[in-house]
C-alpha positions in Angstrom: 144.8 158.8 60.3 146.7 162.0 61.2 150.1 161.7 62.7 151.4 164.8 64.5 154.5 163.4 66.2 153.3 164.4 69.7 153.8 161.8 72.6 150.7 159.9 73.5 149.6 160.4 77.1 147.7 157.3 78.5 147.1 158.8 81.9 147.1 162.2 83.3 147.9 161.0 87.0 150.7 158.4 86.7 151.6 157.0 90.2 155.1 156.3 91.1 156.1 152.8 92.3 155.4 152.3 96.1 158.2 150.2 97.8 156.1 149.4 100.9 153.3 148.0 98.8 155.7 145.8 96.9 157.1 144.5 100.2 153.7 143.6 101.5 152.8 141.7 98.3 156.1 139.8 98.5 155.4 138.8 102.1 151.9 137.6 101.3 153.1 135.6 98.3 155.9 134.0 100.4 153.4 133.2 103.2 151.1 131.5 100.7 153.9 129.4 99.4 154.9 128.4 102.9 151.3 127.4 103.8 150.9 125.3 100.6 154.3 123.6 101.3 153.4 123.0 105.0 150.0 121.5 104.1 151.6 119.1 101.6 154.2 118.0 104.1 151.6 117.5 106.9 153.0 120.3 109.1 149.9 122.5 108.5 146.4 121.1 108.7 143.7 122.3 106.3 141.1 124.7 107.6 137.6 123.6 108.6 138.7 120.1 109.7 137.0 118.7 112.8 138.7 119.2 116.1 140.8 116.0 116.9 139.4 113.8 119.8 141.6 113.8 122.9 143.4 110.4 123.5 142.0 108.6 126.5 144.5 107.6 129.2 144.6 104.3 131.1 143.0 105.7 134.2 140.0 106.7 132.2 139.6 103.2 130.9 140.1 101.8 134.4 137.3 104.0 135.8 135.1 102.9 133.0 135.9 99.2 133.8 135.1 99.7 137.5 131.8 101.3 136.6 130.9 98.3 134.4 132.0 95.9 137.1 129.7 97.6 139.6 126.9 97.5 137.1 127.4 93.7 136.7 128.5 94.0 133.0 131.6 91.9 133.4 132.3 91.5 129.6 132.2 95.2 129.2 134.5 95.7 132.2 136.9 93.2 130.6 137.0 95.2 127.3 137.7 98.4 129.2 140.5 96.9 131.2 141.9 95.5 128.0 142.0 99.0 126.5 143.6 100.2 129.7 146.5 97.7 129.5 146.8 98.5 125.8 147.4 102.2 126.6 149.6 101.4 129.6 151.0 97.9 129.1 153.6 98.2 131.9 151.0 98.9 134.7 150.9 95.8 136.8 147.8 96.9 138.8 145.7 97.2 135.6 146.8 93.7 134.5 145.8 92.4 138.0 142.4 94.1 137.9 141.8 92.6 134.4 142.7 89.1 135.8 140.2 89.5 138.7 137.3 90.4 136.4 138.2 87.6 134.0 138.2 85.2 136.9 134.8 86.2 138.2 133.4 86.2 134.7 134.3 82.5 134.5 131.4 81.8 136.9 129.0 83.0 134.1 130.4 80.5 131.5 128.0 77.5 130.9 130.5 74.8 129.9 133.6 73.6 131.5 135.6 74.3 128.4 134.4 77.9 128.2 135.2 78.4 131.9 138.7 76.9 131.5 139.4 79.2 128.5 138.3 82.3 130.5 140.5 81.3 133.4 143.5 80.6 131.1 143.1 84.3 130.0 143.0 85.3 133.6 146.3 83.4 134.3 148.0 85.1 131.3 146.9 88.5 132.7 148.0 88.0 136.3 151.3 86.3 135.3 152.0 89.4 133.2 151.3 91.6 136.2 153.7 89.6 138.4 156.3 89.6 135.6 156.2 93.5 135.4 156.6 93.9 139.2 157.4 90.8 141.3 157.2 92.8 144.5 153.6 94.0 144.1 151.5 92.5 146.9 148.2 93.3 145.3 149.2 91.3 142.1 150.2 88.3 144.2 146.9 88.5 146.1 144.9 88.4 142.9 147.1 85.7 141.6 146.0 83.6 144.5 142.4 84.1 143.5 143.1 83.3 139.8 145.0 80.1 140.4 142.5 78.9 143.1 139.6 79.2 140.7 141.7 77.7 137.9 142.1 74.6 140.2 138.4 74.3 140.7 137.9 74.1 136.9 140.4 71.3 136.5 138.2 68.2 136.9 139.7 65.9 134.3 141.3 62.9 136.0 142.3 60.5 133.2 144.2 60.8 129.9 142.2 59.8 126.8 142.1 60.1 123.0 142.0 63.7 122.0 144.0 65.0 125.0 147.3 66.9 124.3 150.1 65.3 126.2 153.8 65.8 126.8 156.0 62.8 126.1 159.5 62.2 127.5 161.2 59.2 126.1 164.1 57.7 124.1 164.6 56.6 120.6 165.8 53.0 120.2 167.0 50.8 117.4 165.1 51.4 114.2 163.7 54.7 115.5 161.4 53.0 117.9 160.1 55.4 120.6 159.7 54.2 124.2 158.1 56.6 126.6 159.5 57.3 130.0 156.8 59.7 131.0 153.4 60.7 129.5 151.5 63.5 131.1 148.8 66.0 130.3 150.4 69.1 128.7 151.0 71.8 131.2 151.1 69.5 134.2 154.9 70.0 134.6 154.7 73.7 133.8 156.3 73.2 130.4 154.9 73.1 127.0 157.1 71.8 124.2 156.6 72.7 120.5 160.0 71.7 119.2 161.2 68.1 119.7 164.6 67.3 120.9 167.3 65.1 119.4 166.1 62.4 116.9 169.1 60.2 116.5 169.1 56.7 117.9 169.6 56.4 121.7 168.9 60.1 122.2 166.2 61.6 124.5 163.0 62.8 122.9 160.6 65.3 124.3 157.5 66.5 122.4 153.9 67.6 122.9 151.1 66.4 120.7 147.5 65.1 120.6 146.7 61.4 121.4 145.2 59.7 118.4 144.9 56.1 119.6 145.5 54.1 122.8 146.3 50.4 123.2 147.7 48.4 126.0 151.2 48.4 124.6 151.5 51.6 122.5 149.9 54.9 122.0 149.7 56.9 118.8 150.6 60.5 119.7 150.9 63.2 117.0 151.4 60.5 114.3 154.2 58.7 116.2 153.8 55.3 117.7 155.0 55.6 121.3 155.7 52.2 123.0 155.1 51.7 126.7 157.3 49.7 129.0 156.8 48.5 132.6 158.8 51.6 133.7 156.6 54.1 131.7 155.0 56.6 134.1 151.6 57.9 133.0 150.7 61.0 135.0 147.0 61.1 134.9 146.8 63.5 137.7 145.3 66.8 136.5 146.6 70.3 137.1 144.3 71.0 140.1 147.0 70.3 142.7 149.6 72.3 140.7 147.3 75.3 140.5 146.5 75.1 144.2 150.2 75.0 144.9 150.7 78.1 142.8 147.8 79.8 144.6 149.3 79.0 148.0 152.7 80.3 147.0 151.2 83.6 145.7 149.4 84.0 149.0 152.6 83.5 150.9 154.4 86.0 148.7 151.6 88.5 149.2 151.8 88.1 153.0 155.6 88.6 152.9 155.2 91.8 150.9 152.2 93.1 152.8 151.9 91.5 156.2 148.3 91.3 157.3 146.8 92.0 153.9 143.0 91.4 154.2 142.6 90.5 150.6 145.4 88.1 150.6 144.1 86.5 153.8 140.7 86.0 152.3 141.9 84.5 149.1 144.2 82.1 151.1 141.1 81.0 153.0 139.5 80.0 149.7 142.6 78.0 148.8 142.4 76.1 152.1 138.7 75.3 151.4 139.7 73.7 148.1 142.5 71.8 149.8 140.0 70.4 152.3 141.4 72.3 155.2 138.1 73.8 156.2 138.9 74.5 159.8 141.9 76.7 159.0 140.0 78.3 156.1 137.2 79.2 158.6 139.7 81.0 160.9 141.3 83.0 158.1 137.9 83.9 156.5 136.5 85.1 159.8 139.7 87.1 160.5 139.6 88.7 157.1 136.0 89.6 157.4 136.4 91.3 160.8 139.3 93.4 159.6 137.5 94.3 156.4 134.5 95.5 158.4 136.9 97.7 160.4 138.0 99.4 157.1 141.0 97.2 156.4 140.2 96.8 152.7 139.0 99.3 150.0 135.3 99.3 149.5 135.5 97.9 145.9 137.1 94.7 147.3 134.8 94.2 150.3 132.6 92.0 148.1 135.5 89.5 147.7 135.9 89.2 151.5 132.2 88.5 152.1 132.1 86.1 149.1 135.0 84.0 150.4 133.4 84.0 153.9 130.2 82.7 152.4 132.1 80.0 150.4 133.7 78.7 153.6 130.3 78.6 155.4 128.7 76.9 152.4 131.4 74.1 152.5 130.6 73.6 156.1 126.9 73.0 155.1 126.0 76.2 157.1 123.7 77.2 154.3 121.7 79.9 156.1 124.8 81.6 157.4 126.3 81.4 153.9 123.2 83.0 152.4 123.6 86.0 154.8 127.3 86.3 153.9 126.4 86.2 150.2 123.7 88.9 150.8 126.4 91.1 152.4 128.5 90.6 149.3 125.5 91.5 147.1 125.0 94.8 149.1 128.5 95.8 148.0 128.0 94.6 144.4 124.3 94.4 143.8 124.5 93.6 140.1 126.8 90.6 140.2 124.4 87.8 139.2 126.5 84.9 140.2 126.1 86.0 143.8 122.3 85.6 143.5 122.7 82.3 141.8 124.9 81.1 144.7 122.2 82.3 147.2 119.6 80.4 145.3 121.7 77.3 145.3 122.0 77.5 149.1 118.3 77.8 149.5 117.9 74.9 147.1 120.3 72.8 149.3 118.0 73.7 152.3 115.0 72.5 150.3 113.5 75.9 150.0 112.7 75.8 146.3 110.5 78.9 146.3 113.2 81.2 147.6 115.8 79.5 145.4 113.8 80.3 142.3 113.2 83.9 143.5 116.9 84.6 143.6 117.6 82.8 140.3 114.8 85.0 138.8 116.4 88.1 140.3 119.6 87.2 138.5 117.7 86.8 135.2 116.0 90.2 135.7 119.3 92.0 136.3 120.6 90.5 133.1 117.6 91.6 131.2 118.0 95.2 132.5 121.6 95.2 131.5 120.9 93.7 128.1 123.1 90.6 129.0 122.3 87.3 127.4 123.2 84.8 130.1 121.5 81.3 130.1 122.7 80.4 133.6 119.8 81.8 135.7 117.3 79.9 133.5 119.4 76.7 133.8 119.4 77.2 137.6 115.6 77.7 137.6 115.1 74.7 135.3 117.3 72.5 137.6 115.3 73.6 140.6 111.9 72.8 139.1 113.2 69.5 137.9 114.3 68.5 141.4 110.8 69.5 142.6 109.3 67.2 140.0 107.8 70.0 137.9 109.4 68.9 134.6 107.1 71.0 132.3 108.2 74.3 133.8 111.7 73.0 134.1 111.8 72.3 130.4 110.4 75.7 129.6 113.3 77.4 131.4 116.0 75.2 129.9 114.5 75.9 126.5 114.7 79.6 127.3 118.4 79.1 128.1 118.8 77.3 124.8 117.3 80.2 122.9 120.1 82.4 124.4 122.9 80.0 123.4 121.7 77.7 120.6 125.2 76.3 119.9 125.9 75.1 123.4 125.9 71.2 123.6 125.7 71.2 127.4 122.3 73.0 127.3 121.0 70.5 124.7 122.1 67.7 127.1 120.4 69.3 130.1 117.2 69.7 128.1 117.4 66.1 127.0 117.8 65.1 130.7 114.6 67.0 131.7 112.7 65.4 128.8 113.9 62.0 130.0 112.8 62.7 133.5 109.4 63.7 132.2 109.4 60.4 130.2 109.3 62.3 127.0 111.7 59.9 125.4 110.7 60.9 121.8 111.9 64.4 122.4 114.9 63.5 124.5 116.6 61.3 121.9 117.1 63.9 119.1 118.2 66.5 121.7 120.7 64.1 123.3 121.9 63.1 119.8 122.6 66.7 118.9 124.5 67.2 122.2 126.6 64.0 122.2 127.1 63.4 118.5 127.0 67.0 117.4 124.7 68.5 114.7 124.9 70.9 111.8 123.3 74.4 111.7 120.4 73.0 109.6 119.9 70.1 111.9 119.8 72.2 115.1 117.5 74.7 113.4 115.1 72.0 112.4 115.2 70.6 115.9 114.4 73.9 117.5 111.4 74.2 115.2 110.2 70.6 115.8 110.4 71.1 119.6 108.3 74.3 119.4 111.1 76.3 121.0 110.6 78.7 118.0 107.4 79.1 115.9 108.8 77.9 112.6 108.8 74.9 110.3 111.6 72.4 110.0 113.4 72.8 106.7 112.4 76.5 106.3 114.8 79.4 105.7 113.9 80.6 109.2 115.0 77.3 110.7 118.3 77.5 108.9 118.8 81.0 110.1 118.0 80.1 113.7 120.3 77.0 113.8 124.0 76.9 114.7 126.5 74.2 114.4 126.8 72.2 117.7 130.0 70.5 118.6 129.8 67.1 120.3 130.3 66.8 124.0 133.3 64.7 124.9 132.9 61.8 127.3 134.4 63.0 130.5 133.3 62.9 134.2 131.0 65.8 133.8 129.1 64.3 130.8 128.8 60.6 131.9 125.2 61.2 133.0 124.3 62.6 129.6 125.7 59.6 127.8 124.1 56.8 129.9 120.8 58.7 130.0 120.9 58.9 126.2 121.6 55.2 125.9 118.7 54.4 128.3 116.3 56.6 126.3 117.2 54.7 123.1 116.4 51.3 124.8 112.8 52.4 125.3 112.4 52.0 121.5 114.0 48.5 121.4 112.2 46.6 118.7 109.9 49.5 117.9 109.0 50.4 114.3 108.4 54.0 115.5 112.1 54.6 115.7 113.8 55.4 112.5 116.7 53.0 112.4 117.9 50.5 115.0 117.5 52.0 118.5 119.4 49.2 120.1 122.3 49.5 117.7 122.5 53.2 118.5 122.3 52.5 122.2 125.0 49.9 121.9 127.3 52.5 120.3 126.8 54.7 123.3 127.2 51.8 125.8 130.5 50.8 124.1 132.0 54.2 124.6 130.9 54.2 128.2 132.3 50.8 129.0 135.6 51.5 127.2 136.3 54.5 129.5 134.2 54.0 132.6 133.5 50.3 132.7 135.0 50.0 136.1 132.4 52.4 137.5 129.7 50.2 139.2 126.9 52.6 138.4 127.8 52.9 134.7 128.3 49.1 134.4 124.9 48.5 136.0 123.1 50.9 133.6 124.8 49.5 130.6 124.0 45.9 131.6 120.3 46.8 132.1 120.1 48.6 128.8 121.7 45.7 127.0 119.3 43.3 128.7 116.3 45.3 127.5 117.6 45.1 123.9 118.3 41.4 124.2 114.8 40.6 125.4 112.4 39.5 122.6 109.5 41.4 124.1 111.6 44.4 125.1 109.3 47.0 123.5 106.0 45.4 124.2 106.6 45.4 128.0 109.2 48.1 128.5 110.6 48.4 132.0 111.4 52.1 132.8 115.0 52.7 133.6 115.1 54.7 136.8 117.2 57.9 136.8 120.2 56.9 138.9 121.2 58.8 141.9 124.3 60.9 141.2 125.5 64.3 142.2 123.3 67.0 140.7 124.3 68.7 137.5 126.4 71.7 138.4 125.1 75.1 137.4 127.4 78.0 138.0 128.7 77.6 141.5 132.5 78.0 141.4 
């Protein structure tokens, strides 16, 4: 290598430093650092993310709920209103609207327990509305409706084992509890979860479930509660209390909005349930006339026509009631309970063909809306049974059972139809499932054995189809199921075809009936006849058919 000592030149055109360029680079670097920091702290969203969905407001949900109500999809309307009050929980009008739909949806519930539960939700909603704004006339009007329908679902008239009661009493020497008052929980408007003083001589108030009842003492929530000659047992149900609440709300609505058409109509329905049909008729007619003159918003016109129809129906003016229900159906053409009420009025007139036509219309509407509702099929089955066509009646009740396979009331209705058709072999296991309850495997096997589904008992398909069925309690609404089940069992008295002892099983049912309803002459007569059949040596060889006693028809869905 040859070194000359000359300076090495790497570039012939050496650029000088550009201050502007340096400034731009510094700005870009700083911006990048800020973006990274903002993204990490959540102040800057990453690129290419989907555009966020706009939050729906309460009015949007309200409009959706109204659309569902008009379409007859009440459960969907309830969900939309629930979303509306979630978004705007202090809006009393939304709570009142929710309560109205909950109330009307109770007409679609098959069992009394389900209907009571739905109405309890309605009461919670409407009480919330009134709590938010005690001076809202609309809320008080709807509260009249809610509490009136709640009263119609309170049919229990005696206290029995399994009921939850409120006890007011005193603690005596040795911790002995003596009751002053025992009443159904909720009758006095109070529910107690915490007991009071417990020292001797102190007052004691608590709520719990009845576990046993004797003449001198009851076992309530694990405590023995002694009775005295001064103990007051309030067996009166909450019907009167609910009607009083409804009437008070109607009065409050009238004070806040004199001449309210909706409040007047609902008050007419209260008077009907109180037995004051004449005054109810005047109010319902007045509300109807003012509604036709435009005195009520279109969406509530159905309510006015429906109440007017209810008043006419209670006067046994069935044709006029039908016309009023049809007016209501013109306003809300997809509310199936209106058509079921129309069919029930035709049935009361003895016009079974038109009754079935309107029940079938309700079923078609449900099918179009994708709603599983057994009530139209139960109404059709009940109508065919009254006309003596038990085969078609059974087919329709079986169809209802396919929709709600866990409903003990439907099993009991099917058992009743089988019994009326003298198909005792099929009626017994169906009644057994309804009254004693059955597991999912048992109900699945039963559905297969009856041919309701094309399957074999004991198969995987049967197990998949079956659902656990809770037993029906013995109350006024189920007496007929119990004594019909007992009567069906007596047909196998002394028979080897029955697995087990038919009379022993019948006696178990009769014992329950006599313990609670032995004072009822009809129940006592049926039990006596059943016991006589089992006591007869030739009971099975010459069976005497037990006639189906004449009692009020099984209620379908008429509120």
